[in-house]
N, C-alpha and C positions, 0 to 999 in steps of 0.2 A: 561585441556579440550581444544582440538583444535576446534576453531570456524572459520567458513568460512562465508563470505558475498556473497550471490547470488544476484547480483544487478538487474537482469532482463534486457531484451532488451529495453523496453520502457525507463527505467531510464538511461541506458547506452547511448542511442542515443539521447534522448530528454530532460532528466532531470538529468544530471550529478550531480547537486547540492544535489539531494536526496542521492546519494551514498556517497558524501563527508560528508554530515550531519550525515549519519548513522555511518560512521567510527569515526567521531569526538565524537559523543555521546557515542558509545560503548567504546572507549578508555578512555573517561572521567569517565566511570563507571568501569574501570579496566579490560576490556576485550581486549585481544590481538587478534584482528580479522584479519584474512588473506583474501586476495583477489586472488583466483586462476585465473590467466590470461587466461586459456584455456576455461573458462566458456562461454556458448552460450545460445541459446533460450531453454525455457522449453518445447516447442512443443505444447502449448495450442491451438494456432491458427490452427495448422495443424490438431490436433485431432478434433477440432470443425468443421473443413471443410471437414473431411473425409479422410485425407491423412494419413492412418494408418502406412504405411511402413516408411514414413518420420518421423512420430511421434516416432516410435520405434527407428529409427536412433538417434534422438535427446535424447531420453530417455537413450539409451546406453551411449551416451556421458556424460550426466548429472551424471549417476552413476559412470562413470570412473573418472570424475573430482572431485566429492564430496564424493566418497565412503570411504575415509580414515578419514573424519572429524567426530567429536563427535556431533557437532551442525552445522546446515546450517541455517543461519538467512536470512530472505527474507523480504525486505520492500515493500511487495505486497501480499495481501491475495489471489489475483487472480492467480498469478504465483506460490505462495507457495502451493496452493491447487492442481495445475496441476499434480504433480507426484501421489498423492493419487487418483485423479479423473480418470486418463487416463493410467498410465504406466502399471499396471498389466493387464488391459483389452486389451490394445494394444499388449502387449507381448504375451498374449494367442492367439490373432487373427493372429499374424504372426508366431506363433509356436516357440517362443523363451522362453523356460522354465527357462533358466539361468537368463534372463532379468527380468522375473516375480519374481523370487526368490530374486535377488539383489535389485530390486526396492522396494519390500516389506520390506526388512531389513533396507532400508534407511529412510522409512517414519517416524518412531518415532524420527528421528534426525532433521527433518525439522521444523523450527519455524518461524511463522510470527513474525515480529519485536516486536509488543506490547505483544505478548504471551511470547517471550523470556525475555523481560524486567520484566514483572510482575510475571511470573511463574518460570523461570530458575534463574533469578537474584534476584527475590523477592523485587523489588523496584517499587514504584509508583511515588514518588517525585524524579525526576532525576536532580533537580537543575536548571530547565529551567525558563526563564523569557521572557514573551511575552505580553506586556501591550496593547493588542488590542482586539477588539470584534470579537469572532470566533464562527462559527457554524460547527458542525461535520456531515458529510454524511456517514452513514454506508453502504458501498458498498455491492452488492449482494453476492459476494464470502465471504467477511468477515462475513456477517450476516447469510448466509444460507449454506455455504459449510465449511469454516474454523470454523465458530461458535465461534468467538473470544469474543462475548458478550460485556460486559461493560468495557473491558480492556482499549480501547482507551479513554473512558470517564474518567476513574479513573486517567489515566496519564494526561489528559488535565486539570482536576479539580485541580491537584496539581501544575500546572504551575503558578508561581508568576505573579501577575499583570493582568492576563487574565480575560476577561469578556466572559464566555462561555454561549452562548444562544442556546435555542432549535431550531431545524430545523423542521418546520411543515411537516407532512407526511414523516418523515425521512426514513422510511423503504421502500418507493417506489423507484423503479429502476430509474437510470438516463438515461437509454436508450442506453448505449454504447454497452455492450455485445460483444466486439470484432468485428467480421465480421457481427454481427446482424445489427449494425448501417450502414453498407454498403449495405447489402442485403435487409434490411427493413427500408429504409431511412425515409419514411413518419411516420411510427410508432415510430421509434427512435426519430425523431425530435419532435413529440408531447410529448413523455415522457420527453425528455430533456427540452422542454419549460416549462413543469409543475415543474420540479426540479429547474430550474433557477428562476421561480416565487416564489417558496418556500424559496429559498436562499434570495431573495430580501425581502420577508416578515419577515424573521428572524431579519433583521436589522444589520446583521454582516458585517464586513469589510473584513473578510477572511473566506473562506470555506475550510475545511480540510478533509482529508480522508486517508486511508492506501493504496490506489491504485491511482497512477498517471494517469492511463488510464481513469478512471472515472472522475478524476479532469480535465483532458484535455478536455473531452467532455462537462462537466459543464462549465468550464472556457471559452471555445470557444463560447458557447451560451451566457454567460454573456457579453463577449466582443461584440458579434454581436448585442446584445440588448442595448449596451451602459451602462451597469451596472458596476460601479466602485468597484467591489468586486474581491479581489485577491484569486486565488486558490493556495494552498500551502500544500505539503505533511506533514503529522503529524510529521515525524521525523525531518523536517526542523524547526518546532516549538520547539520540545523537545531539539534540539541541541543548541538553543540560550540561553545565560546566561545574567546576568545583565551587564557584561563587554561589551557585544555587543550593549546594549542599545535598544531602540525601533527600529523597522524595518522601514527604510526610505520609505516615501510615504504613510504611514498608519496613520490614526488618533489614538492618544494615549488616553486610557481610564483612568479615575481617579479611586480612591479606591471605589467610589460610583457607578462605572459602566458607567459613562457618559464621553463624550469627554473632554479632558483637554483644 
C-alpha cells in the first residue's frame, strides 16, 4: 500500500516539527510513508473566501500529486476535510466534470492521522511516552466535519506517563476559523479568550489538538495572557518515546498525577 503524507501549508511553513514527527511515528509503526515534493495548498482558504477558480486550480494539482496513492495521511482535520468539503462543488461550479469525478474517487483514500492510526493500522498504543499533564482541544473540523470522534482520546490515554485532564467546554470553538479570525476579529478574540481561560482551568501544562492552525490561535492567546502552557500537535506527543525522556521545560508528573 503506497502511503503519502500531505503535510499542509501551515505545518510546512510554520510547524515543520509536526511533519518530522509524523514521519518518525509512521516509520516506527512500519509504514513506508512518501512525501511528494510537488504538494501544495489544499485550497481551503480560497474556497472559504469565494475564490472558486483558484480553488479548482489547487484541487486539480492535489489530485495530480496524490492520485496514485492508496492512502493520503493528513496531520490536520481541517485540511484533510477540504477535498470532501469543496472539491466536487467547486468542480461543478467551474464546469470541470473530470475534476469532480477524480476528486470523488480520491476521497475514500484521505485519512486524518488519528483515523489512519486507529482504523487503518488498528493501533491505539503507539509506544509513546510523555510524562506531562495534557488537555485535548477537539477542533471544529475534527469534531463536526471529519467526525473523528474519540480516536485522539484513545491514542492519548495509551501514552505512558501522561496525565490527561479534561478541558472544560471542550466542544466550543477556539475562534480561529481561518479568515474568520481576520474578518471578525472581535468575535474571534472573545471566543479565543474563553478557550484560553478553559485551558488554564484544566490545570494542564500542554494543550494539544490535531490542527496546528487552532493551536496557533490558542497558543498565541495563552502567550499574550502570560499563561505558561505549551501548545503541541498530537503527533508530536505520539512520536516521543522513553528514550527521548521528558520534554525539556515542562513539569514532569508522577504516577499519581502530581508534579515530580
